[in-house]
N, CA, C and O of each residue as an XYZ file, in Angstrom:
380
protein
N      35.960     32.528     19.823
C      35.437     31.253     20.279
C      35.620     31.106     21.788
O      36.638     31.504     22.355
N      34.625     30.536     22.404
C      34.715     30.271     23.828
C      35.444     28.959     24.058
O      35.460     28.077     23.199
N      36.032     28.850     25.206
C      36.818     27.682     25.564
C      35.986     26.399     25.575
O      36.511     25.333     25.256
N      34.715     26.476     25.931
C      33.919     25.280     26.141
C      32.824     25.082     25.096
O      31.793     24.481     25.401
N      33.020     25.571     23.875
C      32.047     25.344     22.815
C      32.277     23.974     22.190
O      32.858     23.867     21.110
N      31.833     22.957     22.852
C      31.975     21.607     22.323
C      30.868     20.730     22.888
O      30.193     21.098     23.850
N      30.697     19.599     22.293
C      29.724     18.630     22.784
C      30.496     17.410     23.245
O      31.305     16.870     22.492
N      30.262     16.973     24.457
C      30.918     15.780     24.969
C      30.298     14.574     24.275
O      29.078     14.412     24.276
N      31.133     13.733     23.688
C      30.630     12.586     22.942
C      30.020     11.535     23.863
O      29.015     10.913     23.518
N      30.615     11.338     25.014
C      30.094     10.331     25.929
C      29.511     11.002     27.167
O      30.196     11.192     28.172
N      28.261     11.349     27.073
C      27.565     12.045     28.156
C      27.261     11.089     29.309
O      27.071     11.520     30.446
N      27.218      9.805     29.012
C      26.843      8.798     30.003
C      27.697      8.880     31.264
O      27.174      8.808     32.376
N      28.990      9.027     31.097
C      29.895      9.088     32.243
C      29.595     10.296     33.129
O      29.590     10.185     34.355
N      29.346     11.440     32.512
C      29.022     12.645     33.276
C      27.677     12.513     33.979
O      27.529     12.955     35.118
N      26.694     11.907     33.312
C      25.384     11.728     33.934
C      25.463     10.761     35.110
O      24.744     10.929     36.096
N      26.324      9.754     35.020
C      26.526      8.841     36.148
C      27.128      9.588     37.338
O      26.745      9.355     38.484
N      28.066     10.481     37.059
C      28.668     11.282     38.127
C      27.618     12.182     38.768
O      27.631     12.399     39.980
N      26.712     12.702     37.951
C      25.655     13.584     38.450
C      24.750     12.868     39.449
O      24.261     13.486     40.395
N      24.525     11.577     39.247
C      23.635     10.812     40.136
C      24.105     10.807     41.580
O      23.287     10.841     42.499
N      25.424     10.765     41.791
C      25.951     10.657     43.154
C      26.570     11.951     43.683
O      26.929     12.032     44.858
N      26.694     12.941     42.836
C      27.370     14.186     43.230
C      26.446     15.112     44.025
O      25.226     14.946     44.038
N      27.061     16.080     44.679
C      26.306     17.185     45.272
C      25.878     18.033     44.084
O      26.714     18.429     43.272
N      24.587     18.315     43.975
C      24.099     18.959     42.759
C      23.091     20.057     43.025
O      22.500     20.160     44.099
N      22.924     20.871     42.000
C      21.871     21.879     41.957
C      20.942     21.442     40.835
O      21.401     21.119     39.740
N      19.641     21.429     41.098
C      18.672     20.987     40.101
C      17.669     22.101     39.860
O      17.077     22.622     40.805
N      17.474     22.468     38.600
C      16.544     23.539     38.245
C      17.277     24.832     37.963
O      18.450     24.988     38.304
N      16.568     25.759     37.335
C      17.193     26.991     36.871
C      17.733     27.861     38.003
O      18.891     28.278     37.954
N      16.934     28.137     39.003
C      17.358     29.054     40.070
C      18.597     28.560     40.804
O      19.557     29.310     40.979
N      18.580     27.303     41.232
C      19.720     26.792     41.995
C      20.952     26.594     41.115
O      22.080     26.734     41.588
N      20.746     26.273     39.848
C      21.880     26.143     38.922
C      22.528     27.504     38.705
O      23.754     27.614     38.725
N      21.732     28.526     38.502
C      22.268     29.885     38.328
C      23.028     30.318     39.576
O      24.113     30.890     39.470
N      22.474     30.054     40.751
C      23.158     30.427     42.002
C      24.507     29.730     42.116
O      25.495     30.347     42.514
N      24.550     28.443     41.768
C      25.802     27.685     41.848
C      26.847     28.245     40.887
O      28.017     28.376     41.248
N      26.429     28.575     39.669
C      27.366     29.113     38.676
C      27.865     30.492     39.106
O      29.068     30.752     39.081
N      26.952     31.371     39.497
C      27.333     32.735     39.870
C      28.231     32.779     41.105
O      29.088     33.654     41.220
N      28.038     31.848     42.014
C      28.836     31.848     43.243
C      30.189     31.162     43.066
O      31.004     31.150     43.989
N      30.433     30.591     41.885
C      31.695     29.889     41.648
C      31.711     28.499     42.231
O      32.775     27.893     42.366
N      30.551     27.984     42.578
C      30.425     26.671     43.212
C      29.996     25.596     42.211
O      29.501     24.544     42.617
N      30.174     25.840     40.937
C      29.732     24.902     39.904
C      30.934     24.272     39.207
O      31.782     24.968     38.647
N      30.990     22.967     39.251
C      32.059     22.224     38.584
C      31.704     21.947     37.121
O      32.558     22.031     36.239
N      30.431     21.616     36.878
C      29.978     21.286     35.519
C      28.466     21.489     35.453
O      27.749     21.118     36.382
N      27.985     22.068     34.375
C      26.555     22.320     34.207
C      25.981     21.432     33.100
O      26.707     20.989     32.210
N      24.693     21.185     33.166
C      23.974     20.382     32.181
C      22.749     21.156     31.725
O      22.057     21.774     32.533
N      22.487     21.116     30.424
C      21.322     21.798     29.860
C      20.611     20.815     28.942
O      21.235     20.203     28.076
N      19.309     20.667     29.134
C      18.527     19.770     28.281
C      18.250     20.431     26.938
O      17.928     21.617     26.880
N      18.373     19.663     25.858
C      18.135     20.197     24.515
C      16.698     20.670     24.309
O      16.448     21.588     23.527
N      15.759     20.044     25.009
C      14.359     20.427     24.829
C      13.873     21.425     25.888
O      12.670     21.636     26.048
N      14.814     22.029     26.600
C      14.453     23.057     27.585
C      14.035     24.331     26.860
O      14.371     24.529     25.692
N      13.313     25.176     27.548
C      12.891     26.462     27.003
C      14.114     27.250     26.538
O      15.160     27.214     27.187
N      13.989     27.949     25.435
C      15.097     28.714     24.854
C      15.643     29.743     25.845
O      16.854     29.949     25.919
N      14.768     30.380     26.594
C      15.200     31.373     27.588
C      16.151     30.741     28.600
O      17.186     31.322     28.927
N      15.807     29.564     29.091
C      16.642     28.879     30.085
C      17.959     28.451     29.456
O      19.025     28.676     30.030
N      17.893     27.841     28.289
C      19.104     27.377     27.603
C      20.079     28.522     27.366
O      21.272     28.415     27.652
N      19.551     29.609     26.844
C      20.394     30.764     26.536
C      21.000     31.352     27.810
O      22.187     31.676     27.845
N      20.195     31.485     28.842
C      20.656     32.076     30.112
C      21.782     31.248     30.729
O      22.812     31.797     31.122
N      21.591     29.938     30.815
C      22.594     29.062     31.423
C      23.851     29.002     30.556
O      24.965     29.057     31.077
N      23.682     28.890     29.246
C      24.832     28.823     28.333
C      25.688     30.079     28.433
O      26.909     29.987     28.559
N      25.068     31.238     28.380
C      25.813     32.498     28.452
C      26.506     32.653     29.806
O      27.645     33.116     29.880
N      25.814     32.265     30.865
C      26.399     32.370     32.203
C      27.606     31.435     32.342
O      28.614     31.808     32.940
N      27.504     30.232     31.794
C      28.628     29.291     31.831
C      29.830     29.852     31.083
O      30.964     29.752     31.552
N      29.579     30.439     29.926
C      30.667     31.026     29.145
C      31.310     32.187     29.894
O      32.533     32.331     29.909
N      30.483     33.003     30.506
C      30.965     34.167     31.254
C      31.812     33.744     32.457
O      32.822     34.376     32.763
N      31.399     32.681     33.130
C      32.076     32.239     34.349
C      33.099     31.120     34.084
O      33.683     30.582     35.024
N      33.313     30.774     32.813
C      34.234     29.697     32.423
C      33.899     28.364     33.087
O      34.772     27.689     33.633
N      32.632     28.002     33.029
C      32.162     26.725     33.562
C      31.858     25.804     32.387
O      31.172     26.199     31.444
N      32.362     24.588     32.443
C      32.071     23.614     31.398
C      30.602     23.229     31.476
O      30.030     23.141     32.563
N      29.996     23.002     30.318
C      28.608     22.553     30.296
C      28.417     21.508     29.212
O      29.175     21.436     28.244
N      27.393     20.707     29.399
C      27.079     19.632     28.466
C      25.609     19.695     28.114
O      24.762     19.919     28.979
N      25.309     19.497     26.837
C      23.927     19.406     26.381
C      23.467     17.957     26.536
O      24.179     17.026     26.160
N      22.278     17.781     27.092
C      21.688     16.454     27.287
C      20.475     16.357     26.376
O      19.796     17.358     26.144
N      20.193     15.174     25.861
C      19.158     15.017     24.835
C      17.752     15.413     25.273
O      16.969     15.885     24.448
N      17.410     15.233     26.552
C      16.049     15.598     26.964
C      15.976     15.953     28.446
O      16.842     15.589     29.241
N      14.921     16.670     28.785
C      14.674     17.029     30.179
C      14.376     15.778     30.998
O      14.720     15.711     32.178
N      13.748     14.803     30.388
C      13.439     13.550     31.075
C      14.725     12.828     31.472
O      14.851     12.355     32.602
N      15.673     12.743     30.547
C      16.957     12.095     30.827
C      17.696     12.816     31.941
O      18.253     12.180     32.836
N      17.700     14.139     31.888
C      18.388     14.926     32.914
C      17.714     14.769     34.275
O      18.395     14.664     35.295
N      16.395     14.752     34.298
C      15.672     14.545     35.551
C      15.985     13.196     36.175
O      16.177     13.098     37.388
N      16.038     12.162     35.355
C      16.373     10.825     35.846
C      17.800     10.784     36.403
O      18.053     10.155     37.431
N      18.722     11.455     35.719
C      20.109     11.491     36.187
C      20.236     12.234     37.513
O      21.142     11.962     38.300
N      19.331     13.167     37.753
C      19.336     13.935     39.004
C      18.556     13.235     40.109
O      18.490     13.722     41.238
N      17.967     12.091     39.780
C      17.153     11.319     40.731
C      15.945     12.097     41.231
O      15.585     12.014     42.406
N      15.320     12.856     40.332
C      14.078     13.545     40.664
C      12.957     12.981     39.809
O      13.215     12.371     38.771
N      11.742     13.174     40.227
C      10.588     12.569     39.570
C      10.019     13.395     38.425
O       9.034     12.996     37.804
N      10.622     14.532     38.144
C      10.102     15.421     37.102
C      11.197     15.745     36.085
O      12.381     15.686     36.415
N      10.815     16.086     34.855
C      11.808     16.517     33.875
C      12.522     17.783     34.365
O      11.920     18.626     35.030
N      13.792     17.903     34.032
C      14.614     18.999     34.519
C      15.306     19.711     33.359
O      15.937     19.065     32.522
N      15.191     21.029     33.306
C      15.775     21.802     32.207
C      17.283     21.955     32.358
O      18.013     21.930     31.367
N      17.755     22.113     33.597
C      19.190     22.284     33.806
C      19.575     21.807     35.212
O      18.751     21.718     36.123
N      20.850     21.512     35.334
C      21.387     21.048     36.618
C      22.877     21.332     36.638
O      23.469     21.680     35.616
N      23.475     21.181     37.807
C      24.914     21.426     37.930
C      25.510     20.518     38.997
O      24.875     20.211     40.006
N      26.739     20.099     38.747
C      27.519     19.412     39.776
C      28.224     20.502     40.558
O      28.960     21.316     39.999
N      27.984     20.503     41.876
C      28.573     21.548     42.722
C      29.941     21.116     43.237
O      30.205     19.925     43.399
N      30.802     22.088     43.491
C      32.130     21.802     44.020
C      32.056     21.379     45.490
O      32.806     20.511     45.937
N      31.147     22.001     46.225
C      30.942     21.671     47.631
C      29.530     22.057     48.036
O      28.865     22.819     47.335
N      29.076     21.539     49.154
C      27.715     21.790     49.622
C      27.591     23.202     50.068
O      26.517     23.620     50.502
Protein backbone atom coordinates (compact mmCIF):
# COMPACT_ATOMS: atom_id res chain seq x y z
CA UNK A 1 0.00 0.00 0.00
CA UNK A 2 1.12 3.50 -0.76
CA UNK A 3 1.26 6.10 1.95
CA UNK A 4 -1.27 8.41 0.28
CA UNK A 5 -3.99 6.01 -0.93
CA UNK A 6 -6.88 7.84 0.66
CA UNK A 7 -9.60 10.30 -0.18
CA UNK A 8 -9.76 13.55 1.77
CA UNK A 9 -13.27 13.88 3.15
CA UNK A 10 -13.28 17.66 3.18
CA UNK A 11 -11.85 18.78 -0.14
CA UNK A 12 -13.29 22.27 0.31
CA UNK A 13 -10.48 23.42 2.58
CA UNK A 14 -7.79 22.26 0.15
CA UNK A 15 -9.56 23.86 -2.82
CA UNK A 16 -9.76 27.16 -0.91
CA UNK A 17 -6.00 26.96 -0.32
CA UNK A 18 -5.50 26.30 -4.03
CA UNK A 19 -7.26 29.57 -4.92
CA UNK A 20 -4.60 31.71 -3.24
CA UNK A 21 -1.54 29.48 -3.46
CA UNK A 22 1.28 29.47 -5.98
CA UNK A 23 0.09 26.75 -8.33
CA UNK A 24 0.68 24.71 -11.43
CA UNK A 25 -2.38 24.24 -13.64
CA UNK A 26 -2.63 21.57 -16.34
CA UNK A 27 -0.80 18.34 -17.01
CA UNK A 28 2.59 19.63 -18.20
CA UNK A 29 3.17 22.15 -15.43
CA UNK A 30 1.81 19.78 -12.76
CA UNK A 31 4.19 17.04 -13.90
CA UNK A 32 7.12 19.49 -13.88
CA UNK A 33 6.26 20.61 -10.34
CA UNK A 34 6.02 17.02 -9.07
CA UNK A 35 9.20 15.83 -10.80
CA UNK A 36 11.22 18.80 -9.58
CA UNK A 37 10.14 18.28 -5.96
CA UNK A 38 8.32 21.61 -5.98
CA UNK A 39 4.85 20.14 -5.36
CA UNK A 40 3.21 20.34 -1.95
CA UNK A 41 -0.12 18.78 -2.97
CA UNK A 42 -1.63 17.63 -6.27
CA UNK A 43 -5.25 17.55 -7.46
CA UNK A 44 -6.77 15.26 -10.08
CA UNK A 45 -10.28 15.62 -11.49
CA UNK A 46 -12.38 12.44 -11.46
CA UNK A 47 -13.63 13.11 -14.99
CA UNK A 48 -10.15 13.72 -16.42
CA UNK A 49 -8.81 11.47 -19.16
CA UNK A 50 -7.61 8.11 -17.82
CA UNK A 51 -4.12 8.69 -19.25
CA UNK A 52 -3.75 11.93 -17.28
CA UNK A 53 -5.21 10.49 -14.08
CA UNK A 54 -2.97 7.45 -14.19
CA UNK A 55 0.16 9.47 -15.04
CA UNK A 56 -0.32 12.01 -12.23
CA UNK A 57 -1.37 9.37 -9.67
CA UNK A 58 1.64 7.15 -10.35
CA UNK A 59 4.02 10.11 -10.34
CA UNK A 60 2.62 11.31 -6.99
CA UNK A 61 3.08 7.86 -5.50
CA UNK A 62 6.61 7.62 -6.86
CA UNK A 63 7.59 11.05 -5.52
CA UNK A 64 5.61 10.72 -2.23
CA UNK A 65 3.37 13.68 -3.01
CA UNK A 66 -0.08 13.83 -1.46
CA UNK A 67 -2.92 14.09 -3.94
CA UNK A 68 -6.66 14.60 -3.81
CA UNK A 69 -9.38 13.54 -6.23
CA UNK A 70 -11.81 16.34 -7.12
CA UNK A 71 -15.32 15.62 -8.42
CA UNK A 72 -14.97 17.42 -11.76
CA UNK A 73 -12.66 19.32 -14.07
CA UNK A 74 -15.04 22.27 -13.85
CA UNK A 75 -14.70 22.42 -10.05
CA UNK A 76 -10.92 22.18 -10.27
CA UNK A 77 -10.77 24.90 -12.94
CA UNK A 78 -12.85 27.23 -10.79
CA UNK A 79 -10.62 26.56 -7.78
CA UNK A 80 -7.60 27.45 -9.91
CA UNK A 81 -9.29 30.69 -11.03
CA UNK A 82 -9.10 29.77 -14.70
CA UNK A 83 -11.89 30.00 -17.25
CA UNK A 84 -11.59 26.42 -18.52
CA UNK A 85 -12.03 22.97 -16.97
CA UNK A 86 -8.76 21.59 -15.60
CA UNK A 87 -7.72 17.93 -15.40
CA UNK A 88 -5.00 18.41 -12.78
CA UNK A 89 -3.26 21.05 -10.72
CA UNK A 90 -0.74 21.35 -7.92
CA UNK A 91 0.07 23.62 -5.01
CA UNK A 92 3.73 24.53 -5.41
CA UNK A 93 6.17 24.89 -2.52
CA UNK A 94 7.72 28.00 -4.07
CA UNK A 95 7.62 29.98 -7.31
